[in-house]
mmCIF file of the N, C-alpha and C atoms, coordinates in Angstrom:
data_MODEL
# 
_entry.id   MODEL 
# 
loop_
_atom_site.group_PDB 
_atom_site.id 
_atom_site.type_symbol 
_atom_site.label_atom_id 
_atom_site.label_alt_id 
_atom_site.label_comp_id 
_atom_site.label_asym_id 
_atom_site.label_entity_id 
_atom_site.label_seq_id 
_atom_site.pdbx_PDB_ins_code 
_atom_site.Cartn_x 
_atom_site.Cartn_y 
_atom_site.Cartn_z 
_atom_site.occupancy 
_atom_site.B_iso_or_equiv 
_atom_site.pdbx_formal_charge 
_atom_site.auth_seq_id 
_atom_site.auth_comp_id 
_atom_site.auth_asym_id 
_atom_site.auth_atom_id 
_atom_site.pdbx_PDB_model_num 
ATOM 1   N N  . MET A 1 1  ? 71.556 13.211 33.373 1.00 0.00 ? 1  MET A N  1 
ATOM 2   C CA . MET A 1 1  ? 71.622 14.844 33.763 1.00 0.00 ? 1  MET A CA 1 
ATOM 3   C C  . MET A 1 1  ? 72.702 14.550 35.143 1.00 0.00 ? 1  MET A C  1 
ATOM 4   N N  . ASP A 1 2  ? 73.303 16.394 34.502 1.00 0.00 ? 2  ASP A N  1 
ATOM 5   C CA . ASP A 1 2  ? 74.661 16.331 35.653 1.00 0.00 ? 2  ASP A CA 1 
ATOM 6   C C  . ASP A 1 2  ? 73.660 17.046 36.574 1.00 0.00 ? 2  ASP A C  1 
ATOM 7   N N  . LYS A 1 3  ? 73.748 16.246 38.673 1.00 0.00 ? 3  LYS A N  1 
ATOM 8   C CA . LYS A 1 3  ? 73.271 16.431 39.119 1.00 0.00 ? 3  LYS A CA 1 
ATOM 9   C C  . LYS A 1 3  ? 73.914 17.675 40.284 1.00 0.00 ? 3  LYS A C  1 
ATOM 10  N N  . ASN A 1 4  ? 75.033 18.096 39.652 1.00 0.00 ? 4  ASN A N  1 
ATOM 11  C CA . ASN A 1 4  ? 75.945 19.635 39.953 1.00 0.00 ? 4  ASN A CA 1 
ATOM 12  C C  . ASN A 1 4  ? 75.254 21.181 39.189 1.00 0.00 ? 4  ASN A C  1 
ATOM 13  N N  . LEU A 1 5  ? 74.118 20.566 38.976 1.00 0.00 ? 5  LEU A N  1 
ATOM 14  C CA . LEU A 1 5  ? 73.908 21.555 37.537 1.00 0.00 ? 5  LEU A CA 1 
ATOM 15  C C  . LEU A 1 5  ? 72.533 21.075 37.350 1.00 0.00 ? 5  LEU A C  1 
ATOM 16  N N  . ALA A 1 6  ? 71.776 20.518 38.633 1.00 0.00 ? 6  ALA A N  1 
ATOM 17  C CA . ALA A 1 6  ? 70.349 20.792 38.928 1.00 0.00 ? 6  ALA A CA 1 
ATOM 18  C C  . ALA A 1 6  ? 69.616 21.745 39.075 1.00 0.00 ? 6  ALA A C  1 
ATOM 19  N N  . THR A 1 7  ? 70.077 22.788 39.703 1.00 0.00 ? 7  THR A N  1 
ATOM 20  C CA . THR A 1 7  ? 70.067 23.390 40.717 1.00 0.00 ? 7  THR A CA 1 
ATOM 21  C C  . THR A 1 7  ? 69.868 24.851 39.894 1.00 0.00 ? 7  THR A C  1 
ATOM 22  N N  . ASN A 1 8  ? 70.321 24.312 38.019 1.00 0.00 ? 8  ASN A N  1 
ATOM 23  C CA . ASN A 1 8  ? 70.892 26.189 37.742 1.00 0.00 ? 8  ASN A CA 1 
ATOM 24  C C  . ASN A 1 8  ? 69.442 26.142 36.370 1.00 0.00 ? 8  ASN A C  1 
ATOM 25  N N  . GLY A 1 9  ? 69.145 25.616 36.296 1.00 0.00 ? 9  GLY A N  1 
ATOM 26  C CA . GLY A 1 9  ? 67.603 25.131 35.291 1.00 0.00 ? 9  GLY A CA 1 
ATOM 27  C C  . GLY A 1 9  ? 66.296 26.286 36.047 1.00 0.00 ? 9  GLY A C  1 
ATOM 28  N N  . ILE A 1 10 ? 66.823 27.250 34.597 1.00 0.00 ? 10 ILE A N  1 
ATOM 29  C CA . ILE A 1 10 ? 64.918 27.670 35.019 1.00 0.00 ? 10 ILE A CA 1 
ATOM 30  C C  . ILE A 1 10 ? 63.657 26.581 35.812 1.00 0.00 ? 10 ILE A C  1 
ATOM 31  N N  . CYS A 1 11 ? 63.640 25.340 34.060 1.00 0.00 ? 11 CYS A N  1 
ATOM 32  C CA . CYS A 1 11 ? 62.859 24.507 35.159 1.00 0.00 ? 11 CYS A CA 1 
ATOM 33  C C  . CYS A 1 11 ? 62.907 23.788 36.219 1.00 0.00 ? 11 CYS A C  1 
ATOM 34  N N  . ILE A 1 12 ? 63.646 22.893 36.894 1.00 0.00 ? 12 ILE A N  1 
ATOM 35  C CA . ILE A 1 12 ? 64.412 22.223 37.248 1.00 0.00 ? 12 ILE A CA 1 
ATOM 36  C C  . ILE A 1 12 ? 63.730 22.842 38.592 1.00 0.00 ? 12 ILE A C  1 
ATOM 37  N N  . GLN A 1 13 ? 64.671 24.708 38.503 1.00 0.00 ? 13 GLN A N  1 
ATOM 38  C CA . GLN A 1 13 ? 63.964 26.243 39.720 1.00 0.00 ? 13 GLN A CA 1 
ATOM 39  C C  . GLN A 1 13 ? 62.919 26.004 40.006 1.00 0.00 ? 13 GLN A C  1 
ATOM 40  N N  . ASN A 1 14 ? 61.793 25.821 38.980 1.00 0.00 ? 14 ASN A N  1 
ATOM 41  C CA . ASN A 1 14 ? 60.032 25.897 38.933 1.00 0.00 ? 14 ASN A CA 1 
ATOM 42  C C  . ASN A 1 14 ? 59.876 24.846 39.697 1.00 0.00 ? 14 ASN A C  1 
ATOM 43  N N  . ILE A 1 15 ? 59.979 23.903 39.505 1.00 0.00 ? 15 ILE A N  1 
ATOM 44  C CA . ILE A 1 15 ? 60.073 22.251 40.438 1.00 0.00 ? 15 ILE A CA 1 
ATOM 45  C C  . ILE A 1 15 ? 59.863 22.554 41.467 1.00 0.00 ? 15 ILE A C  1 
ATOM 46  N N  . TYR A 1 16 ? 61.316 22.525 41.505 1.00 0.00 ? 16 TYR A N  1 
ATOM 47  C CA . TYR A 1 16 ? 61.697 23.417 43.442 1.00 0.00 ? 16 TYR A CA 1 
ATOM 48  C C  . TYR A 1 16 ? 60.898 24.033 43.967 1.00 0.00 ? 16 TYR A C  1 
ATOM 49  N N  . LYS A 1 17 ? 60.478 25.101 43.519 1.00 0.00 ? 17 LYS A N  1 
ATOM 50  C CA . LYS A 1 17 ? 59.547 26.295 44.310 1.00 0.00 ? 17 LYS A CA 1 
ATOM 51  C C  . LYS A 1 17 ? 58.338 25.649 44.251 1.00 0.00 ? 17 LYS A C  1 
ATOM 52  N N  . ARG A 1 18 ? 57.760 24.564 42.920 1.00 0.00 ? 18 ARG A N  1 
ATOM 53  C CA . ARG A 1 18 ? 56.229 24.071 42.830 1.00 0.00 ? 18 ARG A CA 1 
ATOM 54  C C  . ARG A 1 18 ? 55.531 23.102 44.107 1.00 0.00 ? 18 ARG A C  1 
ATOM 55  N N  . ALA A 1 19 ? 57.005 22.537 44.589 1.00 0.00 ? 19 ALA A N  1 
ATOM 56  C CA . ALA A 1 19 ? 56.924 21.545 45.616 1.00 0.00 ? 19 ALA A CA 1 
ATOM 57  C C  . ALA A 1 19 ? 57.578 21.964 47.071 1.00 0.00 ? 19 ALA A C  1 
ATOM 58  N N  . ASP A 1 20 ? 57.920 23.239 46.936 1.00 0.00 ? 20 ASP A N  1 
ATOM 59  C CA . ASP A 1 20 ? 57.995 24.231 48.214 1.00 0.00 ? 20 ASP A CA 1 
ATOM 60  C C  . ASP A 1 20 ? 56.625 24.690 48.824 1.00 0.00 ? 20 ASP A C  1 
ATOM 61  N N  . LEU A 1 21 ? 55.949 25.144 47.657 1.00 0.00 ? 21 LEU A N  1 
ATOM 62  C CA . LEU A 1 21 ? 54.848 25.446 47.980 1.00 0.00 ? 21 LEU A CA 1 
ATOM 63  C C  . LEU A 1 21 ? 53.749 24.559 48.134 1.00 0.00 ? 21 LEU A C  1 
ATOM 64  N N  . SER A 1 22 ? 54.112 23.362 47.712 1.00 0.00 ? 22 SER A N  1 
ATOM 65  C CA . SER A 1 22 ? 53.267 22.379 48.288 1.00 0.00 ? 22 SER A CA 1 
ATOM 66  C C  . SER A 1 22 ? 53.361 21.670 48.732 1.00 0.00 ? 22 SER A C  1 
ATOM 67  N N  . ASN A 1 23 ? 54.550 21.650 50.031 1.00 0.00 ? 23 ASN A N  1 
ATOM 68  C CA . ASN A 1 23 ? 54.792 21.218 50.934 1.00 0.00 ? 23 ASN A CA 1 
ATOM 69  C C  . ASN A 1 23 ? 55.138 20.133 50.444 1.00 0.00 ? 23 ASN A C  1 
ATOM 70  N N  . LEU A 1 24 ? 56.323 19.797 49.808 1.00 0.00 ? 24 LEU A N  1 
ATOM 71  C CA . LEU A 1 24 ? 56.095 18.459 48.547 1.00 0.00 ? 24 LEU A CA 1 
ATOM 72  C C  . LEU A 1 24 ? 58.011 18.382 48.966 1.00 0.00 ? 24 LEU A C  1 
ATOM 73  N N  . LYS A 1 25 ? 58.752 16.755 48.788 1.00 0.00 ? 25 LYS A N  1 
ATOM 74  C CA . LYS A 1 25 ? 59.545 16.866 48.909 1.00 0.00 ? 25 LYS A CA 1 
ATOM 75  C C  . LYS A 1 25 ? 60.051 16.681 46.797 1.00 0.00 ? 25 LYS A C  1 
ATOM 76  N N  . ILE A 1 26 ? 61.810 16.953 46.824 1.00 0.00 ? 26 ILE A N  1 
ATOM 77  C CA . ILE A 1 26 ? 61.647 16.516 45.451 1.00 0.00 ? 26 ILE A CA 1 
ATOM 78  C C  . ILE A 1 26 ? 63.723 15.772 46.009 1.00 0.00 ? 26 ILE A C  1 
ATOM 79  N N  . ILE A 1 27 ? 63.430 14.336 44.478 1.00 0.00 ? 27 ILE A N  1 
ATOM 80  C CA . ILE A 1 27 ? 64.433 13.570 45.205 1.00 0.00 ? 27 ILE A CA 1 
ATOM 81  C C  . ILE A 1 27 ? 64.836 12.944 43.509 1.00 0.00 ? 27 ILE A C  1 
ATOM 82  N N  . ILE A 1 28 ? 66.548 13.466 42.733 1.00 0.00 ? 28 ILE A N  1 
ATOM 83  C CA . ILE A 1 28 ? 67.054 13.748 41.950 1.00 0.00 ? 28 ILE A CA 1 
ATOM 84  C C  . ILE A 1 28 ? 67.956 12.621 42.070 1.00 0.00 ? 28 ILE A C  1 
ATOM 85  N N  . ASN A 1 29 ? 67.939 11.621 40.918 1.00 0.00 ? 29 ASN A N  1 
ATOM 86  C CA . ASN A 1 29 ? 68.857 11.014 40.651 1.00 0.00 ? 29 ASN A CA 1 
ATOM 87  C C  . ASN A 1 29 ? 68.895 10.362 39.544 1.00 0.00 ? 29 ASN A C  1 
ATOM 88  N N  . SER A 1 30 ? 70.158 10.814 40.312 1.00 0.00 ? 30 SER A N  1 
ATOM 89  C CA . SER A 1 30 ? 70.543 10.040 38.020 1.00 0.00 ? 30 SER A CA 1 
ATOM 90  C C  . SER A 1 30 ? 72.365 9.949  38.075 1.00 0.00 ? 30 SER A C  1 
ATOM 91  N N  . PRO A 1 31 ? 72.324 8.333  37.960 1.00 0.00 ? 31 PRO A N  1 
ATOM 92  C CA . PRO A 1 31 ? 73.285 8.038  37.299 1.00 0.00 ? 31 PRO A CA 1 
ATOM 93  C C  . PRO A 1 31 ? 73.528 7.676  36.359 1.00 0.00 ? 31 PRO A C  1 
ATOM 94  N N  . PRO A 1 32 ? 75.013 7.346  35.757 1.00 0.00 ? 32 PRO A N  1 
ATOM 95  C CA . PRO A 1 32 ? 74.735 7.794  34.134 1.00 0.00 ? 32 PRO A CA 1 
ATOM 96  C C  . PRO A 1 32 ? 74.250 7.314  32.669 1.00 0.00 ? 32 PRO A C  1 
ATOM 97  N N  . ASN A 1 33 ? 73.232 6.515  33.442 1.00 0.00 ? 33 ASN A N  1 
ATOM 98  C CA . ASN A 1 33 ? 72.262 5.758  33.264 1.00 0.00 ? 33 ASN A CA 1 
ATOM 99  C C  . ASN A 1 33 ? 70.833 5.752  32.788 1.00 0.00 ? 33 ASN A C  1 
ATOM 100 N N  . GLY A 1 34 ? 70.446 7.698  33.345 1.00 0.00 ? 34 GLY A N  1 
ATOM 101 C CA . GLY A 1 34 ? 69.424 7.859  32.998 1.00 0.00 ? 34 GLY A CA 1 
ATOM 102 C C  . GLY A 1 34 ? 68.893 9.241  34.424 1.00 0.00 ? 34 GLY A C  1 
ATOM 103 N N  . THR A 1 35 ? 67.916 9.844  34.220 1.00 0.00 ? 35 THR A N  1 
ATOM 104 C CA . THR A 1 35 ? 68.123 10.294 35.606 1.00 0.00 ? 35 THR A CA 1 
ATOM 105 C C  . THR A 1 35 ? 66.154 10.145 35.868 1.00 0.00 ? 35 THR A C  1 
ATOM 106 N N  . SER A 1 36 ? 66.097 10.232 37.259 1.00 0.00 ? 36 SER A N  1 
ATOM 107 C CA . SER A 1 36 ? 64.783 9.972  37.792 1.00 0.00 ? 36 SER A CA 1 
ATOM 108 C C  . SER A 1 36 ? 64.362 10.951 39.388 1.00 0.00 ? 36 SER A C  1 
ATOM 109 N N  . PHE A 1 37 ? 63.204 11.538 38.394 1.00 0.00 ? 37 PHE A N  1 
ATOM 110 C CA . PHE A 1 37 ? 62.581 12.594 40.047 1.00 0.00 ? 37 PHE A CA 1 
ATOM 111 C C  . PHE A 1 37 ? 61.640 11.636 40.887 1.00 0.00 ? 37 PHE A C  1 
ATOM 112 N N  . ILE A 1 38 ? 62.170 12.098 41.794 1.00 0.00 ? 38 ILE A N  1 
ATOM 113 C CA . ILE A 1 38 ? 61.146 11.246 43.271 1.00 0.00 ? 38 ILE A CA 1 
ATOM 114 C C  . ILE A 1 38 ? 60.737 12.144 43.979 1.00 0.00 ? 38 ILE A C  1 
ATOM 115 N N  . ILE A 1 39 ? 59.265 12.507 43.989 1.00 0.00 ? 39 ILE A N  1 
ATOM 116 C CA . ILE A 1 39 ? 58.722 13.632 44.906 1.00 0.00 ? 39 ILE A CA 1 
ATOM 117 C C  . ILE A 1 39 ? 57.534 12.556 45.567 1.00 0.00 ? 39 ILE A C  1 
ATOM 118 N N  . GLU A 1 40 ? 58.079 13.197 47.037 1.00 0.00 ? 40 GLU A N  1 
ATOM 119 C CA . GLU A 1 40 ? 57.804 12.895 48.519 1.00 0.00 ? 40 GLU A CA 1 
ATOM 120 C C  . GLU A 1 40 ? 56.664 13.468 48.996 1.00 0.00 ? 40 GLU A C  1 
ATOM 121 N N  . ILE A 1 41 ? 55.581 13.098 49.415 1.00 0.00 ? 41 ILE A N  1 
ATOM 122 C CA . ILE A 1 41 ? 54.102 13.413 49.547 1.00 0.00 ? 41 ILE A CA 1 
ATOM 123 C C  . ILE A 1 41 ? 54.224 13.618 50.771 1.00 0.00 ? 41 ILE A C  1 
ATOM 124 N N  . PRO A 1 42 ? 53.346 14.361 51.973 1.00 0.00 ? 42 PRO A N  1 
ATOM 125 C CA . PRO A 1 42 ? 54.106 14.533 52.657 1.00 0.00 ? 42 PRO A CA 1 
ATOM 126 C C  . PRO A 1 42 ? 51.992 13.932 53.398 1.00 0.00 ? 42 PRO A C  1 
ATOM 127 N N  . TYR A 1 43 ? 51.711 12.315 54.610 1.00 0.00 ? 43 TYR A N  1 
ATOM 128 C CA . TYR A 1 43 ? 50.832 11.748 54.303 1.00 0.00 ? 43 TYR A CA 1 
ATOM 129 C C  . TYR A 1 43 ? 50.007 12.181 56.162 1.00 0.00 ? 43 TYR A C  1 
ATOM 130 N N  . GLU A 1 44 ? 49.365 12.948 56.571 1.00 0.00 ? 44 GLU A N  1 
ATOM 131 C CA . GLU A 1 44 ? 48.480 12.164 57.674 1.00 0.00 ? 44 GLU A CA 1 
ATOM 132 C C  . GLU A 1 44 ? 48.304 11.658 57.165 1.00 0.00 ? 44 GLU A C  1 
ATOM 133 N N  . ASN A 1 45 ? 48.058 10.988 58.818 1.00 0.00 ? 45 ASN A N  1 
ATOM 134 C CA . ASN A 1 45 ? 46.292 9.731  59.607 1.00 0.00 ? 45 ASN A CA 1 
ATOM 135 C C  . ASN A 1 45 ? 45.719 10.173 60.175 1.00 0.00 ? 45 ASN A C  1 
ATOM 136 N N  . GLU A 1 46 ? 44.250 10.596 59.544 1.00 0.00 ? 46 GLU A N  1 
ATOM 137 C CA . GLU A 1 46 ? 43.860 11.201 60.921 1.00 0.00 ? 46 GLU A CA 1 
ATOM 138 C C  . GLU A 1 46 ? 42.374 9.961  61.449 1.00 0.00 ? 46 GLU A C  1 
ATOM 139 N N  . SER A 1 47 ? 43.065 9.392  62.573 1.00 0.00 ? 47 SER A N  1 
ATOM 140 C CA . SER A 1 47 ? 41.488 9.129  62.628 1.00 0.00 ? 47 SER A CA 1 
ATOM 141 C C  . SER A 1 47 ? 40.639 9.667  63.691 1.00 0.00 ? 47 SER A C  1 
ATOM 142 N N  . HIS A 1 48 ? 38.993 9.065  62.880 1.00 0.00 ? 48 HIS A N  1 
ATOM 143 C CA . HIS A 1 48 ? 37.887 9.816  63.538 1.00 0.00 ? 48 HIS A CA 1 
ATOM 144 C C  . HIS A 1 48 ? 37.103 8.994  63.570 1.00 0.00 ? 48 HIS A C  1 
ATOM 145 N N  . ASN A 1 49 ? 36.358 8.655  65.347 1.00 0.00 ? 49 ASN A N  1 
ATOM 146 C CA . ASN A 1 49 ? 35.508 7.804  65.500 1.00 0.00 ? 49 ASN A CA 1 
ATOM 147 C C  . ASN A 1 49 ? 34.371 8.335  65.144 1.00 0.00 ? 49 ASN A C  1 
ATOM 148 N N  . HIS A 1 50 ? 33.164 7.744  64.584 1.00 0.00 ? 50 HIS A N  1 
ATOM 149 C CA . HIS A 1 50 ? 32.332 8.383  64.482 1.00 0.00 ? 50 HIS A CA 1 
ATOM 150 C C  . HIS A 1 50 ? 31.142 7.602  65.513 1.00 0.00 ? 50 HIS A C  1 
# 
């Protein structure tokens, strides 16, 4: 997949929009032999002392 064209497709725009709404980060890695999508999910460690 051509990374330069990745933001033009409706499907890719939908992925980016949903990620934005969910506070996720999308990374597209597209070397000549394939494409991978990395989705980063924020993690907050809340320590509770009970």
